[in-house]
BAKE-594521 format. One record per residue (C-alpha): residue number from 1; x, y, z; chain. Coordinates in Angstrom, 1 decimal. Layout:
<sites>
+-----+--------+--------+--------+---+
|   k |      X |      Y |      Z | c |
+-----+--------+--------+--------+---+
| NUM |      X |      Y |      Z | A |
...
+-----+--------+--------+--------+---+
</sites>
This chain:
<sites>
+-----+--------+--------+--------+---+
|   k |      X |      Y |      Z | c |
+-----+--------+--------+--------+---+
|   1 |  -19.4 |  -22.7 |   25.5 | A |
|   2 |  -16.7 |  -21.8 |   23.5 | A |
|   3 |  -18.4 |  -18.7 |   21.6 | A |
|   4 |  -18.1 |  -17.7 |   18.4 | A |
|   5 |  -15.1 |  -18.6 |   16.5 | A |
|   6 |  -13.0 |  -15.4 |   15.0 | A |
|   7 |  -13.0 |  -14.0 |   11.7 | A |
|   8 |  -10.7 |  -15.1 |    9.9 | A |
|   9 |   -8.0 |  -12.4 |    8.8 | A |
|  10 |   -8.5 |  -12.4 |    4.9 | A |
|  11 |  -12.1 |  -11.4 |    5.6 | A |
|  12 |  -11.0 |   -8.2 |    7.9 | A |
|  13 |   -8.8 |   -7.6 |    5.2 | A |
|  14 |  -11.0 |   -7.5 |    2.8 | A |
|  15 |  -13.5 |   -5.2 |    4.5 | A |
|  16 |  -10.2 |   -2.8 |    5.1 | A |
|  17 |   -9.7 |   -2.9 |    1.8 | A |
|  18 |  -13.7 |   -2.1 |    0.9 | A |
|  19 |  -13.2 |    1.2 |    3.4 | A |
|  20 |  -10.4 |    2.3 |    1.8 | A |
|  21 |  -11.7 |    2.6 |   -1.5 | A |
|  22 |  -14.6 |    3.5 |   -0.6 | A |
|  23 |  -13.7 |    5.4 |    1.5 | A |
|  24 |  -15.3 |    4.8 |    4.8 | A |
|  25 |  -12.8 |    5.0 |    7.6 | A |
|  26 |  -14.1 |    5.2 |   10.5 | A |
|  27 |  -14.5 |    1.7 |   12.3 | A |
|  28 |  -18.0 |    2.3 |   13.3 | A |
|  29 |  -19.1 |    3.3 |    9.4 | A |
|  30 |  -17.8 |   -0.2 |    8.2 | A |
|  31 |  -19.8 |   -1.8 |   10.4 | A |
|  32 |  -23.0 |   -0.2 |    9.3 | A |
|  33 |  -22.2 |   -0.2 |    5.6 | A |
|  34 |  -21.3 |   -3.7 |    5.7 | A |
|  35 |  -23.7 |   -4.9 |    8.1 | A |
|  36 |  -26.6 |   -4.2 |    6.0 | A |
|  37 |  -25.8 |   -7.2 |    3.6 | A |
|  38 |  -24.1 |   -9.7 |    5.6 | A |
|  39 |  -22.5 |  -10.6 |    8.9 | A |
|  40 |  -19.6 |   -8.4 |   10.3 | A |
|  41 |  -17.7 |   -7.9 |   13.2 | A |
|  42 |  -18.2 |   -5.4 |   15.7 | A |
|  43 |  -16.3 |   -2.0 |   15.0 | A |
|  44 |  -13.9 |   -2.6 |   17.3 | A |
|  45 |  -12.9 |   -5.8 |   15.9 | A |
|  46 |  -11.8 |   -4.2 |   12.6 | A |
|  47 |  -10.1 |   -1.1 |   14.4 | A |
|  48 |   -8.0 |   -3.5 |   16.4 | A |
|  49 |   -7.4 |   -5.5 |   13.2 | A |
|  50 |   -6.0 |   -2.3 |   11.7 | A |
|  51 |   -4.4 |   -1.7 |   14.8 | A |
|  52 |   -2.3 |   -4.6 |   15.6 | A |
|  53 |   -1.5 |   -5.7 |   11.8 | A |
|  54 |   -0.4 |   -2.5 |   10.3 | A |
|  55 |    3.1 |   -4.0 |    9.0 | A |
|  56 |    1.4 |   -7.3 |    7.6 | A |
|  57 |   -1.5 |   -4.9 |    5.4 | A |
|  58 |    1.7 |   -3.2 |    4.2 | A |
|  59 |    2.8 |   -6.4 |    3.4 | A |
|  60 |   -0.1 |   -7.1 |    1.4 | A |
|  61 |    0.3 |   -4.1 |   -0.4 | A |
|  62 |    4.1 |   -4.5 |   -1.5 | A |
|  63 |    3.1 |   -8.5 |   -2.5 | A |
|  64 |    0.8 |   -6.5 |   -4.9 | A |
|  65 |    3.6 |   -4.3 |   -6.7 | A |
|  66 |    5.2 |   -7.4 |   -6.9 | A |
|  67 |    2.5 |   -9.2 |   -8.8 | A |
|  68 |    2.0 |   -6.4 |  -10.7 | A |
|  69 |    5.4 |   -6.5 |  -11.7 | A |
|  70 |    5.0 |  -10.1 |  -12.7 | A |
|  71 |    2.1 |   -9.2 |  -15.2 | A |
|  72 |    4.5 |   -6.5 |  -16.7 | A |
|  73 |    2.2 |   -3.4 |  -15.4 | A |
|  74 |    5.0 |   -1.7 |  -14.0 | A |
|  75 |    7.9 |   -1.9 |  -16.9 | A |
|  76 |    7.8 |    2.4 |  -16.8 | A |
|  77 |   10.2 |    3.7 |  -14.8 | A |
|  78 |    7.9 |    6.8 |  -14.6 | A |
|  79 |    5.6 |    8.1 |  -11.8 | A |
|  80 |    3.3 |   11.3 |  -10.9 | A |
|  81 |    3.6 |   12.2 |   -7.4 | A |
|  82 |    1.0 |   14.0 |   -4.7 | A |
|  83 |   -0.4 |   14.1 |   -1.7 | A |
|  84 |   -3.5 |   14.3 |   -0.1 | A |
|  85 |   -4.9 |   15.3 |    2.8 | A |
|  86 |   -6.9 |   13.2 |    4.9 | A |
|  87 |   -9.0 |   13.7 |    8.2 | A |
|  88 |   -8.2 |   12.0 |   11.7 | A |
|  89 |  -10.4 |   11.2 |   14.0 | A |
|  90 |   -9.1 |   13.9 |   16.0 | A |
|  91 |  -12.0 |   17.0 |   16.2 | A |
|  92 |  -10.4 |   20.3 |   15.4 | A |
|  93 |  -11.6 |   21.7 |   18.7 | A |
|  94 |   -9.4 |   19.3 |   19.9 | A |
|  95 |   -6.5 |   20.6 |   18.4 | A |
|  96 |   -4.2 |   22.9 |   19.9 | A |
|  97 |   -1.6 |   25.7 |   18.0 | A |
|  98 |   -0.3 |   29.0 |   19.3 | A |
|  99 |   -2.5 |   30.9 |   18.1 | A |
| 100 |   -5.5 |   28.4 |   18.7 | A |
| 101 |   -4.7 |   28.9 |   22.5 | A |
| 102 |   -5.1 |   32.6 |   22.2 | A |
| 103 |   -8.5 |   33.0 |   20.3 | A |
| 104 |   -9.9 |   30.2 |   23.0 | A |
| 105 |   -8.4 |   32.6 |   26.0 | A |
| 106 |   -9.9 |   35.4 |   24.1 | A |
| 107 |  -13.5 |   33.7 |   23.6 | A |
| 108 |  -13.3 |   32.5 |   27.0 | A |
| 109 |  -12.4 |   36.2 |   28.8 | A |
| 110 |  -15.1 |   37.1 |   26.5 | A |
| 111 |  -17.9 |   34.6 |   27.3 | A |
| 112 |  -17.4 |   35.3 |   31.4 | A |
| 113 |  -17.4 |   39.2 |   30.6 | A |
| 114 |  -20.9 |   38.9 |   29.2 | A |
| 115 |  -22.3 |   36.3 |   31.6 | A |
| 116 |  -21.1 |   38.2 |   34.5 | A |
| 117 |  -22.8 |   41.3 |   33.2 | A |
| 118 |  -26.1 |   39.3 |   32.7 | A |
| 119 |  -25.8 |   38.3 |   36.1 | A |
| 120 |  -25.1 |   41.8 |   37.2 | A |
| 121 |  -28.5 |   43.1 |   35.7 | A |
| 122 |  -30.4 |   39.9 |   37.0 | A |
| 123 |  -28.9 |   41.2 |   40.6 | A |
| 124 |  -31.0 |   44.5 |   39.4 | A |
| 125 |  -34.5 |   43.2 |   38.9 | A |
| 126 |  -37.1 |   41.8 |   41.3 | A |
| 127 |  -36.4 |   37.9 |   42.8 | A |
| 128 |  -38.5 |   35.8 |   40.6 | A |
| 129 |  -39.2 |   31.9 |   40.1 | A |
| 130 |  -38.1 |   32.1 |   36.4 | A |
| 131 |  -34.8 |   34.6 |   37.4 | A |
| 132 |  -33.9 |   32.5 |   40.1 | A |
| 133 |  -33.2 |   29.5 |   37.4 | A |
| 134 |  -31.7 |   32.1 |   34.9 | A |
| 135 |  -29.1 |   33.0 |   37.7 | A |
| 136 |  -28.5 |   29.3 |   38.1 | A |
| 137 |  -28.2 |   29.0 |   34.3 | A |
| 138 |  -25.7 |   31.9 |   34.5 | A |
| 139 |  -23.6 |   30.7 |   37.4 | A |
| 140 |  -23.6 |   27.0 |   35.9 | A |
| 141 |  -22.3 |   28.6 |   32.7 | A |
| 142 |  -19.5 |   30.7 |   34.7 | A |
| 143 |  -18.3 |   28.0 |   36.4 | A |
| 144 |  -17.8 |   25.9 |   33.4 | A |
| 145 |  -15.4 |   28.2 |   31.9 | A |
| 146 |  -13.8 |   29.1 |   34.9 | A |
| 147 |  -12.8 |   25.3 |   34.9 | A |
| 148 |  -11.8 |   25.8 |   31.0 | A |
| 149 |   -9.7 |   28.9 |   31.9 | A |
| 150 |   -8.0 |   26.7 |   34.9 | A |
| 151 |   -7.4 |   24.1 |   32.0 | A |
| 152 |   -6.1 |   26.2 |   29.3 | A |
| 153 |   -2.5 |   27.2 |   30.8 | A |
| 154 |   -1.8 |   23.4 |   31.3 | A |
| 155 |   -3.1 |   22.7 |   27.7 | A |
| 156 |   -0.6 |   25.9 |   26.7 | A |
| 157 |    2.2 |   24.3 |   27.9 | A |
| 158 |    2.0 |   21.4 |   26.6 | A |
| 159 |    1.8 |   22.9 |   23.3 | A |
| 160 |    4.7 |   25.1 |   23.6 | A |
| 161 |    6.5 |   21.6 |   25.2 | A |
| 162 |    5.6 |   20.0 |   21.5 | A |
| 163 |    8.4 |   20.0 |   18.8 | A |
| 164 |    6.1 |   21.8 |   16.6 | A |
| 165 |    4.4 |   23.6 |   19.5 | A |
| 166 |    0.8 |   21.9 |   18.2 | A |
| 167 |   -0.7 |   19.1 |   20.4 | A |
| 168 |   -4.0 |   16.8 |   19.3 | A |
| 169 |   -6.4 |   15.7 |   22.7 | A |
| 170 |   -7.9 |   12.5 |   20.7 | A |
| 171 |   -5.1 |   11.9 |   18.3 | A |
| 172 |   -1.7 |   13.2 |   19.4 | A |
| 173 |    0.1 |   12.7 |   16.1 | A |
| 174 |   -3.0 |   14.2 |   13.9 | A |
| 175 |   -1.6 |   17.7 |   13.0 | A |
| 176 |   -3.6 |   20.9 |   12.0 | A |
| 177 |   -2.9 |   20.8 |    8.0 | A |
| 178 |   -4.1 |   23.8 |    5.5 | A |
| 179 |   -6.4 |   22.3 |    2.7 | A |
| 180 |   -6.7 |   23.7 |   -1.0 | A |
| 181 |  -10.2 |   25.3 |   -0.3 | A |
| 182 |   -9.7 |   29.1 |    0.8 | A |
| 183 |   -9.2 |   29.6 |    4.4 | A |
| 184 |  -10.0 |   25.9 |    5.2 | A |
| 185 |   -7.9 |   23.2 |    7.0 | A |
| 186 |   -8.3 |   19.5 |    8.5 | A |
| 187 |   -6.7 |   17.9 |   11.8 | A |
| 188 |   -5.6 |   15.4 |   10.4 | A |
| 189 |   -2.8 |   13.6 |    8.1 | A |
| 190 |   -0.7 |   14.3 |    4.5 | A |
| 191 |   -0.5 |   10.7 |    2.5 | A |
| 192 |    2.2 |   10.9 |    0.0 | A |
| 193 |    1.7 |    8.8 |   -2.9 | A |
| 194 |    3.7 |    7.6 |   -6.1 | A |
| 195 |    1.5 |    6.5 |   -9.0 | A |
| 196 |    2.4 |    4.5 |  -12.4 | A |
| 197 |    2.2 |    7.0 |  -15.0 | A |
| 198 |    1.0 |    4.2 |  -17.7 | A |
| 199 |   -1.7 |    2.1 |  -15.8 | A |
| 200 |   -2.0 |    4.4 |  -12.5 | A |
| 201 |   -1.2 |    2.2 |  -10.2 | A |
| 202 |   -0.1 |    3.1 |   -6.6 | A |
| 203 |    3.8 |    1.9 |   -6.2 | A |
| 204 |    4.3 |    3.6 |   -3.1 | A |
| 205 |    2.6 |    5.7 |   -0.2 | A |
| 206 |    3.8 |    7.4 |    2.7 | A |
| 207 |    1.5 |    9.1 |    5.8 | A |
| 208 |    3.2 |   11.7 |    7.2 | A |
| 209 |    2.1 |   14.4 |    9.3 | A |
| 210 |    4.0 |   17.3 |    7.9 | A |
| 211 |    1.1 |   19.3 |    6.3 | A |
| 212 |    3.0 |   20.7 |    3.8 | A |
| 213 |    4.6 |   18.7 |    0.3 | A |
| 214 |    7.6 |   21.0 |    0.6 | A |
| 215 |   10.0 |   18.7 |    1.8 | A |
| 216 |    8.5 |   15.2 |    0.7 | A |
| 217 |    9.8 |   15.0 |   -3.3 | A |
| 218 |   12.8 |   12.9 |   -2.6 | A |
| 219 |   11.8 |   10.7 |   -0.2 | A |
| 220 |    8.6 |    9.9 |   -2.1 | A |
| 221 |   11.1 |    9.5 |   -5.1 | A |
| 222 |   13.8 |    7.2 |   -3.5 | A |
| 223 |   10.9 |    4.5 |   -2.3 | A |
| 224 |    9.4 |    4.9 |   -5.7 | A |
| 225 |   12.5 |    3.6 |   -7.3 | A |
| 226 |   13.3 |    1.3 |   -4.5 | A |
| 227 |    9.9 |   -0.1 |   -5.0 | A |
| 228 |    9.8 |   -0.8 |   -9.5 | A |
| 229 |   13.8 |   -1.8 |   -8.8 | A |
| 230 |   14.9 |    0.7 |  -10.8 | A |
| 231 |   18.5 |    2.7 |  -11.3 | A |
| 232 |   16.7 |    5.5 |  -13.3 | A |
| 233 |   13.1 |    7.3 |  -12.5 | A |
| 234 |   11.0 |    9.7 |  -14.4 | A |
| 235 |    9.0 |   11.8 |  -11.6 | A |
| 236 |    6.3 |   14.8 |  -12.2 | A |
| 237 |    4.8 |   16.7 |   -9.3 | A |
| 238 |    2.9 |   19.9 |   -9.1 | A |
| 239 |    4.0 |   23.4 |   -8.1 | A |
| 240 |    3.7 |   22.6 |   -4.6 | A |
| 241 |    6.6 |   20.4 |   -4.4 | A |
| 242 |    8.8 |   23.0 |   -6.0 | A |
| 243 |   12.0 |   23.0 |   -3.4 | A |
| 244 |   15.4 |   23.2 |   -4.6 | A |
| 245 |   17.5 |   20.5 |   -1.7 | A |
| 246 |   14.6 |   17.9 |   -2.9 | A |
| 247 |   15.0 |   18.8 |   -6.1 | A |
| 248 |   19.1 |   18.4 |   -6.3 | A |
| 249 |   18.6 |   15.0 |   -3.9 | A |
| 250 |   16.5 |   13.7 |   -6.6 | A |
| 251 |   19.0 |   14.7 |   -8.9 | A |
| 252 |   22.1 |   12.9 |   -7.2 | A |
| 253 |   19.9 |   10.1 |   -6.7 | A |
| 254 |   18.8 |    9.0 |  -10.2 | A |
| 255 |   15.5 |   10.4 |  -10.4 | A |
| 256 |   14.8 |   13.4 |  -12.2 | A |
| 257 |   11.8 |   15.7 |  -11.7 | A |
| 258 |    9.3 |   17.4 |  -13.9 | A |
| 259 |    7.4 |   20.3 |  -12.0 | A |
| 260 |    7.0 |   24.2 |  -12.2 | A |
| 261 |    8.0 |   26.6 |  -10.4 | A |
| 262 |    5.5 |   28.5 |   -7.9 | A |
| 263 |    5.0 |   32.2 |   -9.5 | A |
| 264 |    5.1 |   34.5 |   -6.2 | A |
| 265 |    2.2 |   37.3 |   -5.8 | A |
| 266 |    4.5 |   39.7 |   -6.1 | A |
| 267 |    5.9 |   38.4 |   -9.6 | A |
| 268 |    2.4 |   38.5 |  -11.0 | A |
| 269 |    1.3 |   41.9 |   -9.8 | A |
| 270 |    4.5 |   43.3 |  -10.8 | A |
| 271 |    3.9 |   41.8 |  -14.9 | A |
| 272 |    7.0 |   40.3 |  -14.8 | A |
| 273 |    8.0 |   37.2 |  -17.1 | A |
| 274 |    8.5 |   33.2 |  -15.6 | A |
| 275 |   10.7 |   30.9 |  -16.8 | A |
| 276 |    8.0 |   29.5 |  -18.9 | A |
| 277 |    7.9 |   32.5 |  -20.9 | A |
| 278 |   11.8 |   32.0 |  -21.8 | A |
| 279 |   12.8 |   29.7 |  -24.7 | A |
| 280 |   16.0 |   27.9 |  -24.0 | A |
| 281 |   18.0 |   26.9 |  -27.4 | A |
| 282 |   20.7 |   24.4 |  -26.4 | A |
| 283 |   23.5 |   24.3 |  -29.0 | A |
| 284 |   23.9 |   27.7 |  -28.8 | A |
| 285 |   23.1 |   28.3 |  -24.7 | A |
| 286 |   21.0 |   31.0 |  -25.0 | A |
| 287 |   17.8 |   32.3 |  -24.2 | A |
| 288 |   15.0 |   34.1 |  -26.3 | A |
| 289 |   12.7 |   36.5 |  -24.5 | A |
| 290 |    9.4 |   37.4 |  -25.2 | A |
| 291 |   11.1 |   40.5 |  -26.7 | A |
| 292 |   13.0 |   38.5 |  -29.1 | A |
| 293 |   16.4 |   39.7 |  -27.8 | A |
| 294 |   18.7 |   36.6 |  -27.5 | A |
| 295 |   20.0 |   36.2 |  -23.4 | A |
| 296 |   23.6 |   35.3 |  -23.5 | A |
| 297 |   25.4 |   33.3 |  -20.6 | A |
| 298 |   28.0 |   35.5 |  -18.5 | A |
| 299 |   28.5 |   33.4 |  -15.5 | A |
| 300 |   27.9 |   30.7 |  -12.9 | A |
| 301 |   27.3 |   30.8 |   -8.9 | A |
| 302 |   26.4 |   28.3 |   -6.2 | A |
| 303 |   23.3 |   29.4 |   -3.8 | A |
| 304 |   21.9 |   27.0 |   -1.2 | A |
| 305 |   23.6 |   23.9 |   -3.1 | A |
| 306 |   22.0 |   24.7 |   -6.3 | A |
| 307 |   24.3 |   25.6 |   -9.6 | A |
| 308 |   23.0 |   28.8 |  -11.0 | A |
| 309 |   24.1 |   29.8 |  -14.4 | A |
| 310 |   23.2 |   34.0 |  -15.3 | A |
| 311 |   22.0 |   35.4 |  -18.5 | A |
| 312 |   21.2 |   38.7 |  -20.0 | A |
| 313 |   21.0 |   40.4 |  -22.9 | A |
| 314 |   23.2 |   44.1 |  -22.9 | A |
| 315 |   19.7 |   45.1 |  -25.1 | A |
| 316 |   17.7 |   44.9 |  -21.9 | A |
| 317 |   19.6 |   46.0 |  -19.2 | A |
| 318 |   16.2 |   45.7 |  -17.0 | A |
| 319 |   16.4 |   42.3 |  -17.7 | A |
| 320 |   19.6 |   41.7 |  -15.5 | A |
| 321 |   17.8 |   41.6 |  -12.3 | A |
| 322 |   15.4 |   39.3 |  -13.3 | A |
| 323 |   17.6 |   37.1 |  -15.4 | A |
| 324 |   18.6 |   34.6 |  -13.2 | A |
| 325 |   18.5 |   31.6 |  -14.2 | A |
| 326 |   19.1 |   27.7 |  -12.7 | A |
| 327 |   20.9 |   24.4 |  -14.0 | A |
| 328 |   20.4 |   21.5 |  -12.4 | A |
| 329 |   24.1 |   19.9 |  -11.7 | A |
| 330 |   25.8 |   17.9 |  -14.3 | A |
| 331 |   22.4 |   18.6 |  -16.9 | A |
| 332 |   23.6 |   21.6 |  -18.9 | A |
| 333 |   21.0 |   21.3 |  -21.4 | A |
| 334 |   17.8 |   21.3 |  -19.4 | A |
| 335 |   17.7 |   24.5 |  -17.4 | A |
| 336 |   15.9 |   24.7 |  -14.0 | A |
| 337 |   13.1 |   27.5 |  -14.0 | A |
| 338 |   14.2 |   30.8 |  -12.6 | A |
+-----+--------+--------+--------+---+
</sites>
């Protein structure tokens, strides 16, 4: 018996794309979903296909971009950059950080103290079959907690030895990341995507386990430029990408980035004006403040690789501490936000 013939890679690729679009990440769910209508491979075959054919799948994505370029769909060198958090298979309880280890230790100690107290109470009661069963269950729970307590120092040692002091037991590469919801988070990956602003086609994507977008801008812009085969690129991103060094790197690489500067909580609380409240007059190299006063240029200095041009009005001396306004290097008529 030779068995059933293997599935053709093209059929598995279609199934993989189906899961990407819907989205269905689990190979077991893909098996269930597709199995309602057609005969499909089991979850292990699907999972192995994704694991064994990563480079080939990336080549398919690259070929898709080439096809879009041949069809004239990517003629404008303009992209929007954003990141999304994708949940990994790793459960949150199987991810450990320094804070989680400390919380888990406190929870275990509290549970042990509670069960010991219940055993002390049981010892003072009259013996009975029900009491004996209860005592047995309490001792089993204590034994389980003791096993977890003994394991915790080993996990803590592994966690402290990792570069970012974090470990995931099921999916070692997954990391705990904050999401947009207040106080929420996932153990997963940060998928960076650059999308063509005209036809909304994905130009490039990259998966990282760094939870913040702040250090991703230059890398994604560089990949988008290479994919579009252009010397100049226009990119837009949200305020989560604001990082002076990343913006400077984009500028030096030929990418013009437009993004808002985040307002700090202190600035909002104190009622300060932001860069968006000032109007720049390029012909005169001045700013017009919300009060209508003219803020003139006084001097230039450099901080953290950024060229800073300082403006203020002598009529409003109280604005001087807040009148630090950036210019990107070599772009005097396009000042960056303060």
